[in-house]
C-alpha positions as CSV (number, residue, x, y, z in Angstrom):
1,M,3.3,26.4,-12.6
2,K,0.4,25.8,-10.3
3,S,-1.8,24.2,-12.9
4,A,1.1,21.9,-13.9
5,V,1.4,20.8,-10.3
6,M,-2.4,20.1,-10.2
7,V,-2.3,17.8,-13.3
8,S,0.8,16.0,-12.3
9,L,-1.0,13.5,-10.0
10,P,-3.5,12.3,-12.7
11,A,-0.7,12.1,-15.2
12,S,1.3,10.0,-12.8
13,F,-1.5,7.5,-12.3
14,A,-2.1,7.4,-16.1
15,R,1.6,6.6,-16.7
16,A,1.5,4.0,-13.9
17,F,-1.5,2.2,-15.5
18,G,0.2,2.5,-18.9
19,Q,3.2,0.6,-17.7
20,L,1.3,-2.4,-16.3
21,G,2.3,-4.5,-19.3
22,D,6.0,-3.9,-18.6
23,P,7.6,-7.3,-17.8
24,A,9.4,-5.9,-14.8
25,I,6.2,-4.6,-13.4
26,L,4.4,-7.8,-14.1
27,R,7.0,-9.8,-12.3
28,V,6.6,-7.6,-9.2
29,L,2.8,-7.8,-9.5
30,G,3.0,-11.6,-9.8
31,K,5.2,-12.0,-6.7
32,T,3.2,-9.6,-4.6
33,L,-0.1,-11.3,-5.5
34,A,1.3,-14.8,-5.0
35,I,2.7,-14.1,-1.6
36,T,-0.3,-12.1,-0.5
37,L,-2.7,-14.9,-1.5
38,A,-0.4,-17.5,0.1
39,V,-0.6,-15.6,3.4
40,F,-4.4,-15.7,3.3
41,A,-4.4,-19.4,2.3
42,V,-2.3,-20.2,5.4
43,L,-4.6,-18.0,7.5
44,G,-7.6,-19.8,6.1
45,L,-6.2,-23.2,6.9
46,A,-5.2,-22.1,10.4
47,L,-8.7,-20.6,11.0
48,W,-10.4,-23.8,9.8
49,Y,-8.3,-25.9,12.2
50,A,-8.8,-23.6,15.1
51,L,-12.6,-23.4,14.5
52,S,-12.9,-27.2,14.2
53,S,-10.8,-27.7,17.3
54,A,-12.8,-25.2,19.3
55,I,-16.2,-26.6,18.4
56,E,-15.1,-30.1,19.1
57,G,-13.8,-29.0,22.4
58,W,-17.3,-27.7,23.3
59,G,-18.7,-31.2,22.6
60,Y,-20.2,-30.5,19.2
61,S,-19.3,-32.1,15.9
62,L,-18.8,-29.9,12.9
63,G,-18.7,-31.5,9.5
64,S,-15.5,-30.9,7.5
65,E,-17.5,-29.3,4.6
66,I,-19.3,-26.9,6.9
67,G,-16.1,-26.1,8.8
68,A,-14.3,-25.4,5.5
69,L,-17.2,-23.2,4.3
70,V,-17.2,-21.1,7.5
71,A,-13.4,-20.8,7.4
72,V,-13.6,-19.7,3.7
73,L,-16.3,-17.1,4.5
74,L,-14.4,-15.7,7.5
75,T,-11.1,-15.7,5.6
76,A,-12.8,-13.8,2.7
77,L,-14.2,-11.3,5.2
78,G,-10.9,-10.9,6.9
79,G,-9.2,-10.6,3.5
80,W,-11.5,-7.8,2.5
81,L,-10.6,-6.0,5.7
82,L,-6.9,-6.7,5.9
83,F,-5.9,-7.2,2.2
84,R,-4.7,-3.6,2.0
85,L,-2.4,-3.9,4.9
86,V,-1.0,-7.3,3.9
87,A,-0.5,-6.3,0.3
88,L,1.4,-3.1,1.2
89,F,3.5,-5.0,3.7
90,V,4.5,-7.6,1.1
91,L,5.1,-4.8,-1.4
92,Q,7.7,-3.3,0.9
93,F,10.0,-6.2,-0.1
94,F,9.6,-5.4,-3.8
95,A,9.0,-1.7,-3.9
96,G,12.5,-1.0,-5.1
97,E,11.9,-3.2,-8.2
98,V,8.8,-1.1,-9.1
99,V,10.7,2.2,-8.7
100,E,13.6,0.9,-10.7
101,A,11.3,-0.2,-13.5
102,V,9.7,3.2,-13.7
103,E,13.0,5.1,-13.5
104,A,14.6,2.8,-16.1
105,R,11.9,3.6,-18.6
106,F,11.1,7.3,-17.9
107,Y,13.9,8.7,-15.8
108,P,17.2,6.9,-16.8
109,E,19.3,9.9,-15.7
110,K,17.8,9.8,-12.3
111,A,18.2,6.1,-12.0
112,A,22.0,6.6,-12.5
113,Q,22.0,8.9,-9.4
114,V,20.4,6.5,-6.9
115,R,22.2,6.5,-3.6
116,A,22.8,3.4,-1.5
117,I,20.6,3.4,1.5
118,P,22.4,2.1,4.7
119,I,20.6,-0.8,6.4
120,R,20.4,1.3,9.6
121,E,18.5,4.0,7.8
122,E,16.1,1.5,6.2
123,M,15.4,-0.1,9.6
124,Q,14.9,3.3,11.3
125,H,12.5,4.3,8.5
126,A,10.6,1.1,8.7
127,A,10.3,1.4,12.5
128,R,9.1,5.0,12.3
129,G,6.5,4.0,9.7
130,A,5.2,1.1,11.8
131,L,4.9,3.3,14.9
132,R,3.2,6.0,13.0
133,A,0.7,3.6,11.6
134,L,0.0,2.1,15.0
135,A,-0.3,5.5,16.7
136,V,-2.6,7.1,14.0
137,N,-4.9,4.0,13.9
138,A,-5.1,3.9,17.7
139,I,-6.1,7.5,17.8
140,A,-8.7,7.0,15.0
141,L,-10.2,3.9,16.4
142,P,-12.5,5.6,19.1
143,F,-13.8,8.0,16.5
144,A,-14.4,5.2,14.1
145,L,-16.5,3.4,16.7
146,V,-18.6,6.5,17.4
147,L,-19.1,7.0,13.6
148,L,-20.5,3.5,13.2
149,V,-24.0,4.9,13.7
150,T,-23.6,7.1,10.6
151,G,-23.2,4.1,8.3
152,V,-20.5,5.6,6.2
153,G,-18.5,7.7,8.6
154,T,-16.2,4.9,9.7
155,A,-15.3,4.0,6.1
156,I,-14.6,7.6,5.3
157,L,-12.4,8.0,8.4
158,F,-10.4,4.9,7.7
159,W,-10.0,6.0,4.0
160,A,-8.7,9.4,5.2
161,V,-6.3,7.9,7.7
162,N,-5.0,5.3,5.3
163,G,-4.7,7.9,2.6
164,W,-2.5,10.0,4.8
165,L,-0.3,7.1,5.9
166,L,-0.1,5.6,2.4
167,G,0.9,8.9,0.8
168,R,3.8,9.3,3.2
169,E,5.0,5.7,2.7
170,L,4.7,5.7,-1.1
171,Q,6.6,9.0,-1.3
172,D,9.4,7.8,0.9
173,M,9.8,4.6,-1.2
174,V,11.1,6.9,-3.9
175,W,12.4,9.9,-2.1
176,L,14.8,8.1,0.2
177,R,16.6,6.8,-2.8
178,H,17.3,10.3,-4.1
179,R,17.5,12.8,-1.3
180,R,21.0,14.4,-0.9
181,S,20.8,14.8,2.9
182,P,18.4,13.9,5.8
183,D,17.5,17.6,6.1
184,E,16.4,18.0,2.4
185,K,12.6,18.4,2.2
186,P,10.7,16.1,-0.1
187,P,9.3,17.7,-3.3
188,V,5.8,16.5,-2.9
189,G,3.6,18.8,-0.8
190,A,1.2,17.6,2.0
191,L,-1.9,18.0,-0.1
192,Q,-0.6,16.0,-3.1
193,R,0.9,13.4,-0.8
194,F,-2.6,12.9,0.7
195,L,-4.3,12.8,-2.7
196,L,-1.7,10.2,-3.8
197,G,-2.4,8.0,-0.8
198,G,-6.2,8.6,-0.9
199,A,-6.4,7.6,-4.6
200,T,-4.4,4.4,-3.9
201,A,-6.5,3.6,-0.9
202,G,-9.6,4.2,-3.0
203,L,-8.4,1.7,-5.6
204,M,-8.1,-0.9,-2.8
205,F,-11.8,-0.8,-2.3
206,V,-12.5,-1.7,-5.9
207,P,-12.6,-5.5,-6.8
208,F,-9.7,-6.5,-9.1
209,L,-8.2,-3.1,-8.9
210,N,-7.3,-3.8,-5.3
211,L,-4.9,-6.4,-6.6
212,L,-3.1,-3.8,-8.7
213,A,-3.4,-0.9,-6.3
214,P,-0.1,-1.3,-4.3
215,V,2.0,-1.5,-7.5
216,I,0.1,1.3,-9.1
217,G,0.6,3.4,-6.0
218,A,4.4,2.8,-6.0
219,A,4.7,3.5,-9.7
220,S,2.6,6.7,-9.4
221,A,4.7,7.9,-6.5
222,T,7.8,7.5,-8.6
223,H,6.4,9.7,-11.3
224,L,5.1,12.2,-8.9
225,V,8.3,12.6,-7.0
226,H,10.4,13.1,-10.1
227,R,7.9,15.4,-11.9
228,R,7.7,17.6,-8.8
229,R,11.5,17.7,-8.6
230,E,11.7,18.8,-12.2
231,A,9.0,21.4,-11.6
232,A,10.9,22.8,-8.6
233,S,14.1,23.1,-10.5
234,A,12.5,24.6,-13.6
C-alpha cells in the first residue's frame, strides 16, 4: 500500500501530461494563456505610459522607442516574477473545467457524485486562501531578504513556500467538490500535498512549461485526490 501511495504522484503527473491534447483541456489552456498574457500586455502599456510621463515630468525627453523598450524589459522581468501568481489567479476561474475534463475521462462515476458548492462556501474558501497566502509570504519575506546573500537561498525558500500553498489550493480545487461534510479530512497527506505543489511550482520556473504548469497542476491534483480516495477505501 505504501509503495502504491509513493508512485501515485508521478503517475498523476504522467496522466495529466497525457491529457494535454484533450479538446476540453486545450480550451482551458487557451483561455488561461490568453487572459494571462492580456493582463501583462495591459500592465506593459500602463508601465510605458507611467514611465514616459514620469521622465517628462522631470524635464527629460524619452524617445518612444527607448521608452517602449524599457517598458518591455520591465514587463518581462515582472512577468517572470509574477507570472505564477497571475496564472494561478486566472486559473481559479477555469479550474472546474479542468477537473471536469479529467473526471469525465478517467473517473466518470465520481463526476456523477459532484456536489453543488454554495457560493458562501466558495467565497469563504477563497478568502481563507488569500489570507493564508498573504500571511505565509509576509512571514517568509524577512527570511528571504536575509538569504539573498546565499545566492540560492531566497529562490529555494520561495519555492518551498509556494509549493506548500499551491499543494493546498490544488487539492481543494478537487476535494471541495467531493467531500461529504466539512469535517471530512482530505485523502491527500501533508507530504504528498507539498510534493504536488512543489512539482507544480518547479514547472513554473521552466520556460514554456510555466505556461502549462497551472493546468497540469490542477489535472494532477484531480488524479491524486481520486487515487488516494480509492487507495483509502481499498
